[in-house]
N, CA, C and O atoms as a DFTB+ gen file, in Angstrom:
856 C
 N C O
     1  1      13.288      67.725     199.722
     2  2      13.082      68.171     201.098
     3  2      14.328      68.896     201.592
     4  3      15.447      68.418     201.405
     5  1      14.129      70.047     202.220
     6  2      15.248      70.840     202.722
     7  2      15.479      70.553     204.202
     8  3      14.545      70.591     205.003
     9  1      16.721      70.269     204.558
    10  2      17.088      70.023     205.958
    11  2      17.250      71.356     206.675
    12  3      18.018      72.213     206.236
    13  1      16.530      71.531     207.773
    14  2      16.554      72.769     208.557
    15  2      17.528      72.605     209.717
    16  3      17.468      71.617     210.449
    17  1      18.419      73.569     209.884
    18  2      19.542      73.438     210.818
    19  2      19.623      74.635     211.757
    20  3      19.416      75.777     211.348
    21  1      19.928      74.352     213.024
    22  2      20.276      75.390     213.999
    23  2      21.718      75.156     214.435
    24  3      22.140      74.012     214.606
    25  1      22.467      76.228     214.615
    26  2      23.882      76.146     215.008
    27  2      24.062      76.786     216.377
    28  3      23.601      77.904     216.608
    29  1      24.732      76.079     217.288
    30  2      25.019      76.607     218.618
    31  2      26.527      76.615     218.849
    32  3      27.167      75.564     218.880
    33  1      27.082      77.805     219.009
    34  2      28.521      77.949     219.271
    35  2      28.746      79.339     219.859
    36  3      28.124      80.310     219.427
    37  1      29.634      79.431     220.843
    38  2      29.830      80.736     221.476
    39  2      30.737      81.661     220.665
    40  3      30.936      82.815     221.045
    41  1      31.290      81.171     219.555
    42  2      32.104      82.020     218.697
    43  2      31.300      82.412     217.445
    44  3      30.881      81.564     216.656
    45  1      31.108      83.703     217.300
    46  2      30.318      84.190     216.169
    47  2      30.923      83.780     214.833
    48  3      30.194      83.421     213.908
    49  1      32.253      83.831     214.723
    50  2      32.900      83.510     213.457
    51  2      32.639      82.058     213.057
    52  3      32.528      81.743     211.871
    53  1      32.541      81.174     214.056
    54  2      32.241      79.768     213.771
    55  2      30.813      79.630     213.271
    56  3      30.560      78.929     212.291
    57  1      29.887      80.291     213.935
    58  2      28.479      80.227     213.506
    59  2      28.331      80.741     212.079
    60  3      27.627      80.144     211.265
    61  1      28.993      81.840     211.788
    62  2      28.894      82.417     210.446
    63  2      29.562      81.519     209.403
    64  3      29.063      81.374     208.287
    65  1      30.696      80.915     209.779
    66  2      31.394      80.025     208.854
    67  2      30.571      78.790     208.514
    68  3      30.467      78.406     207.349
    69  1      29.985      78.168     209.542
    70  2      29.152      76.994     209.312
    71  2      27.924      77.356     208.477
    72  3      27.513      76.600     207.597
    73  1      27.351      78.513     208.763
    74  2      26.172      78.951     208.003
    75  2      26.510      79.111     206.528
    76  3      25.740      78.703     205.658
    77  1      27.664      79.708     206.253
    78  2      28.077      79.898     204.857
    79  2      28.235      78.562     204.139
    80  3      27.823      78.418     202.988
    81  1      28.833      77.588     204.821
    82  2      29.043      76.264     204.225
    83  2      27.714      75.566     203.951
    84  3      27.485      75.056     202.855
    85  1      26.853      75.550     204.949
    86  2      25.619      74.772     204.851
    87  2      24.587      75.421     203.936
    88  3      23.860      74.723     203.230
    89  1      24.517      76.747     203.942
    90  2      23.546      77.424     203.077
    91  2      23.899      77.297     201.597
    92  3      23.062      77.557     200.733
    93  1      25.131      76.900     201.305
    94  2      25.513      76.670     199.912
    95  2      24.956      75.352     199.382
    96  3      24.897      75.145     198.170
    97  1      24.547      74.465     200.283
    98  2      24.015      73.169     199.865
    99  2      22.568      73.332     199.405
   100  3      21.782      74.000     200.077
   101  1      22.211      72.740     198.286
   102  2      20.853      72.921     197.766
   103  2      19.773      72.314     198.640
   104  3      18.603      72.680     198.527
   105  1      20.157      71.382     199.517
   106  2      19.164      70.688     200.338
   107  2      19.249      71.071     201.818
   108  3      18.717      70.359     202.669
   109  1      19.917      72.193     202.133
   110  2      20.079      72.597     203.525
   111  2      19.835      74.082     203.697
   112  3      20.106      74.875     202.796
   113  1      19.315      74.457     204.875
   114  2      19.173      75.871     205.203
   115  2      19.330      76.049     206.718
   116  3      18.759      75.288     207.500
   117  1      20.095      77.044     207.119
   118  2      20.278      77.368     208.533
   119  2      19.157      78.317     208.936
   120  3      19.032      79.405     208.373
   121  1      18.343      77.911     209.905
   122  2      17.169      78.700     210.289
   123  2      17.382      79.470     211.585
   124  3      16.520      80.250     211.989
   125  1      18.534      79.258     212.247
   126  2      18.785      79.990     213.480
   127  2      20.141      79.651     214.049
   128  3      20.739      78.634     213.696
   129  1      20.633      80.518     214.943
   130  2      21.914      80.257     215.609
   131  2      21.859      80.828     217.015
   132  3      21.100      81.756     217.290
   133  1      22.673      80.264     217.905
   134  2      22.678      80.664     219.308
   135  2      24.113      80.710     219.817
   136  3      24.967      79.934     219.386
   137  1      24.362      81.634     220.745
   138  2      25.705      81.813     221.279
   139  2      25.952      81.145     222.608
   140  3      27.067      81.198     223.127
   141  1      24.922      80.506     223.180
   142  2      25.112      79.757     224.429
   143  2      24.101      78.621     224.493
   144  3      23.149      78.576     223.713
   145  1      24.318      77.707     225.431
   146  2      23.496      76.514     225.491
   147  2      22.052      76.753     225.839
   148  3      21.169      76.107     225.276
   149  1      21.783      77.672     226.760
   150  2      20.409      77.955     227.147
   151  2      19.619      78.555     225.974
   152  3      18.480      78.168     225.715
   153  1      20.248      79.505     225.274
   154  2      19.611      80.096     224.099
   155  2      19.358      79.027     223.035
   156  3      18.321      79.023     222.371
   157  1      20.329      78.118     222.890
   158  2      20.188      77.052     221.898
   159  2      19.032      76.128     222.242
   160  3      18.291      75.706     221.354
   161  1      18.870      75.811     223.518
   162  2      17.765      74.949     223.946
   163  2      16.428      75.616     223.646
   164  3      15.530      74.990     223.084
   165  1      16.297      76.887     224.022
   166  2      15.050      77.606     223.789
   167  2      14.739      77.706     222.289
   168  3      13.603      77.502     221.862
   169  1      15.783      78.028     221.496
   170  2      15.589      78.208     220.058
   171  2      15.220      76.893     219.384
   172  3      14.348      76.848     218.516
   173  1      15.892      75.832     219.794
   174  2      15.661      74.527     219.169
   175  2      14.291      73.971     219.515
   176  3      13.614      73.420     218.647
   177  1      13.870      74.106     220.769
   178  2      12.539      73.616     221.137
   179  2      11.444      74.438     220.470
   180  3      10.343      73.937     220.239
   181  1      11.737      75.689     220.161
   182  2      10.761      76.546     219.484
   183  2      10.691      76.251     217.985
   184  3       9.604      76.089     217.429
   185  1      11.877      76.181     217.324
   186  2      11.910      76.035     215.863
   187  2      11.818      74.592     215.385
   188  3      11.410      74.337     214.252
   189  1      12.200      73.636     216.251
   190  2      12.186      72.214     215.903
   191  2      12.891      71.934     214.578
   192  3      12.269      71.433     213.641
   193  1      14.199      72.258     214.490
   194  2      14.944      71.962     213.256
   195  2      15.138      70.461     213.083
   196  3      14.862      69.682     213.995
   197  1      15.601      70.071     211.937
   198  2      15.936      68.661     211.716
   199  2      17.247      68.300     212.410
   200  3      17.396      67.199     212.939
   201  1      18.203      69.244     212.403
   202  2      19.538      68.987     212.948
   203  2      20.006      70.195     213.758
   204  3      19.805      71.343     213.361
   205  1      20.631      69.915     214.894
   206  2      21.319      70.937     215.670
   207  2      22.801      70.633     215.673
   208  3      23.208      69.530     216.038
   209  1      23.622      71.605     215.266
   210  2      25.073      71.490     215.398
   211  2      25.470      72.255     216.647
   212  3      25.154      73.439     216.768
   213  1      26.157      71.604     217.581
   214  2      26.494      72.276     218.826
   215  2      27.936      72.043     219.246
   216  3      28.476      70.949     219.081
   217  1      28.550      73.083     219.791
   218  2      29.859      72.963     220.426
   219  2      29.651      72.311     221.795
   220  3      28.513      72.138     222.231
   221  1      30.736      71.953     222.471
   222  2      30.627      71.393     223.816
   223  2      30.716      72.481     224.875
   224  3      29.801      72.641     225.683
   225  1      31.807      73.221     224.874
   226  2      32.007      74.236     225.903
   227  2      31.341      75.548     225.492
   228  3      31.810      76.254     224.600
   229  1      30.230      75.851     226.174
   230  2      29.493      77.091     225.910
   231  2      28.996      77.650     227.233
   232  3      28.835      76.898     228.194
   233  1      28.747      78.963     227.303
   234  2      28.190      79.559     228.525
   235  2      26.781      79.054     228.808
   236  3      26.060      78.636     227.901
   237  1      26.400      79.102     230.090
   238  2      25.043      78.845     230.587
   239  2      24.599      77.387     230.499
   240  3      23.859      76.923     231.367
   241  1      25.027      76.665     229.488
   242  2      24.742      75.227     229.391
   243  2      25.684      74.638     228.358
   244  3      25.766      75.144     227.239
   245  1      26.409      73.560     228.717
   246  2      27.347      72.993     227.745
   247  2      26.612      72.097     226.748
   248  3      25.441      71.765     226.929
   249  1      27.328      71.721     225.700
   250  2      26.716      70.959     224.628
   251  2      26.259      69.572     225.024
   252  3      25.314      69.043     224.438
   253  1      26.914      68.969     226.012
   254  2      26.518      67.637     226.457
   255  2      25.176      67.695     227.181
   256  3      24.293      66.875     226.931
   257  1      25.029      68.669     228.080
   258  2      23.754      68.835     228.781
   259  2      22.662      69.228     227.790
   260  3      21.524      68.770     227.896
   261  1      23.013      70.073     226.833
   262  2      22.061      70.470     225.797
   263  2      21.564      69.250     225.028
   264  3      20.371      69.126     224.751
   265  1      22.480      68.357     224.688
   266  2      22.102      67.130     223.966
   267  2      21.158      66.280     224.805
   268  3      20.165      65.760     224.296
   269  1      21.468      66.138     226.088
   270  2      20.605      65.346     226.979
   271  2      19.209      65.967     227.098
   272  3      18.200      65.265     227.036
   273  1      19.165      67.286     227.268
   274  2      17.881      67.961     227.428
   275  2      17.025      67.837     226.169
   276  3      15.816      67.620     226.250
   277  1      17.661      67.976     225.009
   278  2      16.908      67.858     223.762
   279  2      16.383      66.439     223.561
   280  3      15.326      66.243     222.962
   281  1      17.120      65.455     224.061
   282  2      16.640      64.083     223.978
   283  2      15.331      63.902     224.722
   284  3      14.534      63.027     224.383
   285  1      15.105      64.731     225.738
   286  2      13.872      64.668     226.518
   287  2      12.792      65.588     225.952
   288  3      11.615      65.228     225.915
   289  1      13.204      66.785     225.510
   290  2      12.230      67.812     225.147
   291  2      11.959      67.909     223.646
   292  3      10.899      68.381     223.237
   293  1      12.911      67.467     222.827
   294  2      12.724      67.503     221.367
   295  2      13.475      66.330     220.744
   296  3      14.429      66.535     219.993
   297  1      13.055      65.107     221.048
   298  2      13.816      63.918     220.617
   299  2      13.922      63.756     219.105
   300  3      14.784      63.024     218.619
   301  1      13.051      64.435     218.359
   302  2      13.112      64.311     216.898
   303  2      14.261      65.106     216.294
   304  3      14.605      64.900     215.130
   305  1      14.861      66.009     217.062
   306  2      15.983      66.815     216.568
   307  2      17.264      65.992     216.662
   308  3      17.596      65.478     217.730
   309  1      17.979      65.867     215.556
   310  2      19.226      65.105     215.528
   311  2      20.388      66.042     215.893
   312  3      20.607      67.053     215.226
   313  1      21.119      65.705     216.939
   314  2      22.218      66.545     217.419
   315  2      23.555      66.020     216.910
   316  3      23.847      64.828     217.015
   317  1      24.363      66.921     216.358
   318  2      25.728      66.603     215.952
   319  2      26.663      67.544     216.709
   320  3      26.541      68.764     216.599
   321  1      27.587      66.982     217.471
   322  2      28.546      67.788     218.222
   323  2      29.721      68.143     217.317
   324  3      30.298      67.271     216.667
   325  1      30.069      69.423     217.279
   326  2      31.202      69.893     216.475
   327  2      32.074      70.745     217.392
   328  3      31.651      71.816     217.829
   329  1      33.284      70.280     217.686
   330  2      34.087      70.927     218.711
   331  2      35.571      70.893     218.372
   332  3      35.993      70.172     217.468
   333  1      36.352      71.672     219.096
   334  2      37.816      71.633     218.953
   335  2      38.437      70.632     219.911
   336  3      39.621      70.316     219.794
   337  1      37.646      70.123     220.868
   338  2      38.192      69.317     221.954
   339  2      38.166      67.829     221.623
   340  3      37.114      67.190     221.645
   341  1      39.332      67.297     221.320
   342  2      39.495      65.897     220.926
   343  2      39.733      65.066     222.190
   344  3      40.854      64.639     222.467
   345  1      38.661      64.847     222.943
   346  2      38.746      64.154     224.232
   347  2      37.820      62.949     224.206
   348  3      36.624      63.092     223.952
   349  1      38.362      61.760     224.469
   350  2      37.561      60.540     224.380
   351  2      36.322      60.595     225.267
   352  3      35.254      60.140     224.858
   353  1      36.446      61.140     226.463
   354  2      35.306      61.189     227.376
   355  2      34.179      62.033     226.810
   356  3      33.005      61.727     227.014
   357  1      34.532      63.090     226.103
   358  2      33.506      63.901     225.451
   359  2      32.780      63.092     224.379
   360  3      31.558      63.168     224.252
   361  1      33.543      62.320     223.612
   362  2      32.934      61.491     222.560
   363  2      31.946      60.511     223.178
   364  3      30.801      60.410     222.738
   365  1      32.401      59.785     224.209
   366  2      31.543      58.792     224.852
   367  2      30.308      59.451     225.449
   368  3      29.194      58.956     225.279
   369  1      30.501      60.568     226.148
   370  2      29.383      61.253     226.797
   371  2      28.370      61.760     225.777
   372  3      27.162      61.648     225.982
   373  1      28.873      62.322     224.668
   374  2      27.977      62.849     223.642
   375  2      27.140      61.738     223.019
   376  3      25.931      61.893     222.847
   377  1      27.773      60.626     222.683
   378  2      27.045      59.520     222.055
   379  2      26.070      58.877     223.034
   380  3      24.969      58.483     222.651
   381  1      26.479      58.769     224.312
   382  2      25.555      58.238     225.322
   383  2      24.352      59.162     225.506
   384  3      23.245      58.702     225.786
   385  1      24.577      60.463     225.347
   386  2      23.491      61.440     225.512
   387  2      22.555      61.456     224.314
   388  3      21.488      62.067     224.374
   389  1      22.937      60.793     223.226
   390  2      22.062      60.695     222.065
   391  2      22.523      61.442     220.834
   392  3      21.761      61.572     219.876
   393  1      23.767      61.943     220.833
   394  2      24.272      62.653     219.651
   395  2      24.366      61.706     218.461
   396  3      24.659      60.521     218.620
   397  1      24.115      62.242     217.263
   398  2      24.186      61.462     216.038
   399  2      25.517      61.636     215.323
   400  3      25.700      61.110     214.225
   401  1      26.433      62.355     215.919
   402  2      27.737      62.546     215.297
   403  2      28.640      63.338     216.218
   404  3      28.177      64.038     217.118
   405  1      29.943      63.217     215.979
   406  2      30.936      63.949     216.771
   407  2      32.070      64.315     215.823
   408  3      32.830      63.454     215.380
   409  1      32.173      65.610     215.520
   410  2      33.179      66.085     214.577
   411  2      34.127      67.057     215.243
   412  3      33.746      67.798     216.149
   413  1      35.370      67.047     214.783
   414  2      36.316      68.086     215.155
   415  2      36.165      69.227     214.158
   416  3      35.935      68.993     212.972
   417  1      36.295      70.454     214.635
   418  2      36.095      71.605     213.753
   419  2      37.095      71.626     212.607
   420  3      36.819      72.198     211.552
   421  1      38.246      71.012     212.806
   422  2      39.245      71.001     211.740
   423  2      38.967      69.932     210.685
   424  3      39.750      69.782     209.747
   425  1      37.875      69.194     210.817
   426  2      37.575      68.109     209.876
   427  2      37.273      68.606     208.477
   428  3      37.462      67.865     207.512
   429  1      36.803      69.854     208.337
   430  2      36.574      70.422     207.017
   431  2      35.119      70.414     206.590
   432  3      34.287      69.704     207.156
   433  1      34.832      71.221     205.576
   434  2      33.463      71.421     205.102
   435  2      32.798      70.146     204.579
   436  3      31.642      69.897     204.924
   437  1      33.477      69.319     203.756
   438  2      32.792      68.130     203.226
   439  2      32.284      67.197     204.322
   440  3      31.186      66.651     204.213
   441  1      33.082      67.013     205.381
   442  2      32.657      66.113     206.452
   443  2      31.512      66.726     207.257
   444  3      30.623      66.009     207.718
   445  1      31.532      68.044     207.426
   446  2      30.428      68.717     208.121
   447  2      29.122      68.483     207.377
   448  3      28.107      68.138     207.983
   449  1      29.150      68.670     206.074
   450  2      27.947      68.466     205.258
   451  2      27.498      67.008     205.320
   452  3      26.307      66.722     205.444
   453  1      28.450      66.101     205.233
   454  2      28.091      64.684     205.254
   455  2      27.539      64.270     206.614
   456  3      26.661      63.410     206.686
   457  1      28.045      64.874     207.699
   458  2      27.543      64.561     209.038
   459  2      26.091      64.980     209.182
   460  3      25.299      64.274     209.807
   461  1      25.735      66.119     208.609
   462  2      24.341      66.574     208.650
   463  2      23.463      65.595     207.881
   464  3      22.395      65.212     208.359
   465  1      23.900      65.193     206.705
   466  2      23.092      64.264     205.892
   467  2      22.974      62.903     206.587
   468  3      21.915      62.276     206.556
   469  1      24.060      62.453     207.211
   470  2      24.018      61.171     207.919
   471  2      23.032      61.237     209.081
   472  3      22.261      60.302     209.296
   473  1      23.052      62.336     209.828
   474  2      22.141      62.475     210.965
   475  2      20.684      62.436     210.517
   476  3      19.850      61.799     211.160
   477  1      20.382      63.112     209.423
   478  2      19.009      63.134     208.902
   479  2      18.543      61.718     208.572
   480  3      17.370      61.387     208.740
   481  1      19.468      60.893     208.103
   482  2      19.136      59.511     207.736
   483  2      19.186      58.571     208.933
   484  3      18.975      57.367     208.787
   485  1      19.467      59.122     210.131
   486  2      19.531      58.294     211.330
   487  2      20.836      57.579     211.519
   488  3      20.919      56.631     212.300
   489  1      21.871      58.021     210.810
   490  2      23.186      57.403     210.898
   491  2      24.095      58.265     211.775
   492  3      23.735      59.384     212.140
   493  1      25.255      57.744     212.105
   494  2      26.218      58.476     212.924
   495  2      27.521      58.636     212.161
   496  3      27.956      57.720     211.463
   497  1      28.146      59.801     212.295
   498  2      29.430      60.039     211.670
   499  2      30.359      60.661     212.704
   500  3      30.018      61.658     213.341
   501  1      31.525      60.066     212.864
   502  2      32.512      60.548     213.828
   503  2      33.786      60.896     213.067
   504  3      34.165      60.199     212.126
   505  1      34.439      61.967     213.474
   506  2      35.673      62.384     212.799
   507  2      36.636      61.206     212.676
   508  3      36.848      60.475     213.643
   509  1      37.222      61.019     211.486
   510  2      38.137      59.886     211.272
   511  2      39.275      59.842     212.279
   512  3      39.687      58.756     212.686
   513  1      39.795      60.996     212.694
   514  2      40.904      61.006     213.650
   515  2      40.502      60.318     214.953
   516  3      41.290      59.587     215.554
   517  1      39.261      60.564     215.379
   518  2      38.764      59.982     216.629
   519  2      38.467      58.508     216.441
   520  3      38.840      57.686     217.278
   521  1      37.797      58.166     215.345
   522  2      37.442      56.770     215.086
   523  2      38.677      55.878     215.048
   524  3      38.697      54.805     215.652
   525  1      39.694      56.323     214.342
   526  2      40.917      55.526     214.221
   527  2      41.553      55.287     215.582
   528  3      41.982      54.172     215.879
   529  1      41.619      56.318     216.405
   530  2      42.241      56.173     217.723
   531  2      41.456      55.205     218.604
   532  3      42.035      54.336     219.257
   533  1      40.135      55.363     218.616
   534  2      39.317      54.499     219.452
   535  2      39.379      53.047     218.988
   536  3      39.457      52.130     219.805
   537  1      39.344      52.846     217.671
   538  2      39.337      51.483     217.161
   539  2      40.666      50.780     217.383
   540  3      40.697      49.566     217.582
   541  1      41.767      51.527     217.352
   542  2      43.062      50.919     217.650
   543  2      43.059      50.298     219.045
   544  3      43.646      49.240     219.273
   545  1      42.389      50.972     219.964
   546  2      42.359      50.485     221.343
   547  2      41.449      49.280     221.498
   548  3      41.703      48.397     222.318
   549  1      40.373      49.250     220.693
   550  2      39.357      48.223     220.863
   551  2      39.552      46.995     219.978
   552  3      38.967      45.944     220.238
   553  1      40.376      47.124     218.928
   554  2      40.480      46.048     217.946
   555  2      41.014      44.761     218.548
   556  3      42.085      44.741     219.153
   557  1      40.249      43.680     218.374
   558  2      40.658      42.356     218.823
   559  2      40.206      41.347     217.772
   560  3      39.088      40.839     217.854
   561  1      41.059      41.045     216.780
   562  2      40.653      40.155     215.694
   563  2      40.113      38.826     216.207
   564  3      40.667      38.240     217.137
   565  1      39.020      38.352     215.590
   566  2      38.418      37.094     216.002
   567  2      37.834      36.359     214.818
   568  3      37.702      36.934     213.737
   569  1      37.474      35.077     215.002
   570  2      36.986      34.262     213.892
   571  2      35.679      34.758     213.296
   572  3      35.479      34.651     212.086
   573  1      34.771      35.306     214.130
   574  2      33.496      35.779     213.595
   575  2      33.701      36.961     212.656
   576  3      33.065      37.047     211.605
   577  1      34.602      37.879     213.046
   578  2      34.880      39.036     212.195
   579  2      35.529      38.597     210.899
   580  3      35.195      39.111     209.832
   581  1      36.454      37.652     210.980
   582  2      37.135      37.175     209.782
   583  2      36.154      36.468     208.850
   584  3      36.231      36.622     207.631
   585  1      35.230      35.690     209.425
   586  2      34.261      34.960     208.610
   587  2      33.343      35.911     207.860
   588  3      32.906      35.610     206.749
   589  1      33.048      37.063     208.468
   590  2      32.147      38.020     207.826
   591  2      32.739      38.564     206.539
   592  3      31.999      39.009     205.660
   593  1      34.066      38.538     206.410
   594  2      34.719      39.055     205.206
   595  2      34.290      38.280     203.973
   596  3      34.270      38.831     202.872
   597  1      33.947      37.005     204.142
   598  2      33.556      36.176     203.013
   599  2      32.226      36.639     202.412
   600  3      31.908      36.304     201.271
   601  1      31.452      37.411     203.182
   602  2      30.161      37.877     202.696
   603  2      30.291      39.070     201.762
   604  3      29.386      39.352     200.977
   605  1      31.420      39.772     201.847
   606  2      31.588      40.991     201.066
   607  2      32.201      40.693     199.706
   608  3      33.074      39.834     199.583
   609  1      31.743      41.397     198.702
   610  2      32.385      41.327     197.390
   611  2      33.709      42.087     197.462
   612  3      33.911      42.872     198.389
   613  1      34.613      41.873     196.509
   614  2      35.871      42.629     196.522
   615  2      35.657      44.137     196.537
   616  3      36.380      44.859     197.224
   617  1      34.666      44.621     195.783
   618  2      34.393      46.063     195.775
   619  2      33.873      46.543     197.131
   620  3      34.256      47.615     197.600
   621  1      33.007      45.755     197.755
   622  2      32.486      46.130     199.067
   623  2      33.590      46.151     200.107
   624  3      33.618      47.030     200.968
   625  1      34.498      45.190     200.034
   626  2      35.622      45.176     200.967
   627  2      36.499      46.406     200.775
   628  3      36.966      47.004     201.745
   629  1      36.719      46.777     199.524
   630  2      37.519      47.960     199.219
   631  2      36.875      49.214     199.807
   632  3      37.556      50.060     200.387
   633  1      35.560      49.322     199.650
   634  2      34.854      50.480     200.170
   635  2      34.868      50.474     201.703
   636  3      35.038      51.525     202.322
   637  1      34.693      49.320     202.307
   638  2      34.749      49.224     203.767
   639  2      36.108      49.691     204.286
   640  3      36.184      50.376     205.306
   641  1      37.166      49.325     203.592
   642  2      38.504      49.747     203.989
   643  2      38.659      51.258     203.897
   644  3      39.306      51.872     204.744
   645  1      38.066      51.857     202.869
   646  2      38.151      53.307     202.712
   647  2      37.322      54.021     203.781
   648  3      37.696      55.097     204.247
   649  1      36.204      53.421     204.163
   650  2      35.426      53.971     205.277
   651  2      36.284      53.973     206.543
   652  3      36.297      54.956     207.284
   653  1      36.996      52.879     206.790
   654  2      37.864      52.788     207.970
   655  2      39.017      53.781     207.908
   656  3      39.550      54.187     208.941
   657  1      39.402      54.171     206.694
   658  2      40.455      55.182     206.532
   659  2      39.923      56.596     206.767
   660  3      40.687      57.560     206.792
   661  1      38.606      56.705     206.938
   662  2      38.012      57.999     207.251
   663  2      37.523      58.789     206.060
   664  3      37.198      59.967     206.203
   665  1      37.459      58.177     204.882
   666  2      36.986      58.913     203.705
   667  2      35.474      59.101     203.753
   668  3      34.742      58.225     204.214
   669  1      35.021      60.241     203.277
   670  2      33.597      60.483     203.115
   671  2      33.107      59.742     201.872
   672  3      33.910      59.206     201.108
   673  1      31.789      59.713     201.672
   674  2      31.242      59.096     200.455
   675  2      31.808      59.767     199.212
   676  3      32.149      59.103     198.233
   677  1      31.904      61.104     199.266
   678  2      32.450      61.830     198.115
   679  2      33.910      61.461     197.888
   680  3      34.345      61.313     196.746
   681  1      34.664      61.312     198.966
   682  2      36.072      60.946     198.849
   683  2      36.255      59.545     198.293
   684  3      37.156      59.299     197.491
   685  1      35.398      58.629     198.720
   686  2      35.451      57.257     198.202
   687  2      35.095      57.251     196.719
   688  3      35.748      56.582     195.918
   689  1      34.063      57.994     196.365
   690  2      33.642      58.064     194.956
   691  2      34.777      58.584     194.079
   692  3      35.027      58.054     192.996
   693  1      35.456      59.616     194.551
   694  2      36.559      60.186     193.785
   695  2      37.718      59.200     193.674
   696  3      38.347      59.082     192.623
   697  1      37.989      58.498     194.763
   698  2      39.101      57.548     194.778
   699  2      38.864      56.361     193.838
   700  3      39.799      55.868     193.206
   701  1      37.613      55.910     193.751
   702  2      37.292      54.715     192.965
   703  2      36.673      55.037     191.603
   704  3      36.340      54.131     190.839
   705  1      36.521      56.331     191.301
   706  2      35.944      56.754     190.023
   707  2      34.532      56.193     189.813
   708  3      34.186      55.704     188.738
   709  1      33.726      56.284     190.889
   710  2      32.320      55.897     190.800
   711  2      31.491      57.038     191.383
   712  3      32.045      57.987     191.939
   713  1      30.175      56.952     191.258
   714  2      29.325      58.031     191.758
   715  2      29.118      57.908     193.263
   716  3      29.245      56.824     193.833
   717  1      28.795      59.042     193.903
   718  2      28.509      59.032     195.338
   719  2      27.280      58.181     195.630
   720  3      27.198      57.551     196.684
   721  1      26.316      58.159     194.694
   722  2      25.135      57.331     194.867
   723  2      25.475      55.848     194.895
   724  3      24.899      55.081     195.667
   725  1      26.424      55.452     194.040
   726  2      26.867      54.052     194.024
   727  2      27.562      53.698     195.329
   728  3      27.374      52.603     195.860
   729  1      28.362      54.620     195.846
   730  2      29.037      54.393     197.133
   731  2      27.999      54.181     198.225
   732  3      28.111      53.255     199.029
   733  1      26.995      55.041     198.249
   734  2      25.950      54.941     199.280
   735  2      25.243      53.592     199.204
   736  3      24.951      52.985     200.234
   737  1      24.968      53.121     197.992
   738  2      24.324      51.820     197.835
   739  2      25.202      50.702     198.364
   740  3      24.730      49.808     199.067
   741  1      26.502      50.758     198.019
   742  2      27.433      49.741     198.521
   743  2      27.485      49.754     200.049
   744  3      27.490      48.697     200.680
   745  1      27.523      50.938     200.636
   746  2      27.615      51.034     202.095
   747  2      26.369      50.452     202.754
   748  3      26.459      49.809     203.800
   749  1      25.209      50.674     202.146
   750  2      23.977      50.076     202.664
   751  2      24.074      48.557     202.661
   752  3      23.681      47.905     203.628
   753  1      24.602      47.988     201.565
   754  2      24.766      46.529     201.476
   755  2      25.785      46.031     202.495
   756  3      25.593      44.984     203.113
   757  1      26.867      46.782     202.667
   758  2      27.909      46.390     203.627
   759  2      27.343      46.372     205.045
   760  3      27.593      45.437     205.805
   761  1      26.582      47.405     205.396
   762  2      25.995      47.471     206.734
   763  2      25.072      46.276     206.979
   764  3      25.081      45.684     208.059
   765  1      24.281      45.933     205.971
   766  2      23.367      44.809     206.132
   767  2      24.134      43.500     206.313
   768  3      23.792      42.699     207.183
   769  1      25.170      43.277     205.499
   770  2      25.922      42.034     205.569
   771  2      26.702      41.902     206.876
   772  3      26.832      40.809     207.427
   773  1      27.219      43.032     207.363
   774  2      28.026      42.990     208.584
   775  2      27.193      43.214     209.838
   776  3      27.698      43.133     210.957
   777  1      25.891      43.500     209.632
   778  2      25.016      43.864     210.747
   779  2      25.589      45.068     211.505
   780  3      25.575      45.121     212.735
   781  1      26.087      46.017     210.735
   782  2      26.658      47.243     211.299
   783  2      25.608      48.344     211.251
   784  3      24.963      48.545     210.221
   785  1      25.436      49.052     212.350
   786  2      24.405      50.074     212.417
   787  2      24.742      51.337     211.656
   788  3      23.843      52.088     211.277
   789  1      26.035      51.588     211.424
   790  2      26.442      52.839     210.778
   791  2      27.877      52.707     210.278
   792  3      28.453      51.619     210.301
   793  1      28.450      53.821     209.828
   794  2      29.813      53.821     209.284
   795  2      30.838      53.442     210.352
   796  3      31.838      52.786     210.060
   797  1      30.582      53.859     211.581
   798  2      31.506      53.508     212.660
   799  2      31.545      51.997     212.839
   800  3      32.602      51.423     213.100
   801  1      30.387      51.355     212.700
   802  2      30.344      49.892     212.803
   803  2      31.126      49.223     211.688
   804  3      31.773      48.200     211.910
   805  1      31.071      49.799     210.473
   806  2      31.865      49.253     209.359
   807  2      33.352      49.389     209.665
   808  3      34.120      48.443     209.492
   809  1      33.752      50.577     210.124
   810  2      35.162      50.801     210.455
   811  2      35.616      49.865     211.559
   812  3      36.727      49.337     211.514
   813  1      34.760      49.659     212.552
   814  2      35.107      48.753     213.653
   815  2      35.328      47.339     213.138
   816  3      36.248      46.650     213.581
   817  1      34.477      46.898     212.190
   818  2      34.644      45.556     211.629
   819  2      35.976      45.450     210.880
   820  3      36.675      44.444     211.004
   821  1      36.325      46.466     210.114
   822  2      37.587      46.434     209.358
   823  2      38.768      46.269     210.309
   824  3      39.670      45.473     210.052
   825  1      38.762      47.017     211.399
   826  2      39.851      46.890     212.380
   827  2      39.802      45.533     213.076
   828  3      40.833      44.890     213.275
   829  1      38.589      45.101     213.445
   830  2      38.428      43.876     214.223
   831  2      38.836      42.649     213.405
   832  3      39.368      41.681     213.948
   833  1      38.583      42.699     212.109
   834  2      38.853      41.534     211.253
   835  2      40.287      41.509     210.716
   836  3      40.715      40.533     210.099
   837  1      41.019      42.598     210.962
   838  2      42.366      42.691     210.403
   839  2      42.361      42.964     208.920
   840  3      43.334      42.671     208.226
   841  1      41.248      43.536     208.418
   842  2      41.080      43.742     206.979
   843  2      41.598      45.099     206.510
   844  3      41.395      45.461     205.351
   845  1      42.257      45.850     207.377
   846  2      42.753      47.167     206.970
   847  2      43.768      47.038     205.847
   848  3      44.499      46.054     205.740
   849  1      43.784      48.075     205.014
   850  2      44.768      48.107     203.927
   851  2      46.154      48.301     204.514
   852  3      46.300      49.005     205.513
   853  1      47.189      47.690     203.915
   854  2      48.558      47.874     204.435
   855  2      49.032      49.309     204.233
   856  3      50.155      49.646     204.608
């Protein structure tokens, strides 16, 4: 199955760059792009892609309002925010509006591709730089988090720590000399054992339990 993608960004070079990256993937195709929020809303409701990648600051309608509107008019479309603005309020607002991911444009091609795949699977992916900062503020080690560590195998704990370090599945696979498919299976088991809804939940547990690597 091919994932159909629309890109919304007011910079043409960004739209073209993302298109080049995503069209190289055998399971992805960019079916449209828009230079402002209103155009993106019209295009997305018409084409009904699987995923919309959107910037935040755009003419006529910003990415946050676009995300909210799509939640009402095309809820099946998974929105991933991709922006240069590393602002906590934007992260919170985007996720509250229903975004399935929040990436910084400097995160690189592998994370962009992985964010699209995560969104299709109903998961959320947030840039490691943002996740680490937010979790530092929220981390409060407790007995329940520590007890959950006993449920993980040594390999699962290792992978959870790498998730908290911000590595993608491909990065974890390369680091541990295992396949990306094996990593994905381990992460599924980790989420079930920790009752974590996504990768951010795994990272939060690692910080909360004090299980981070030194």
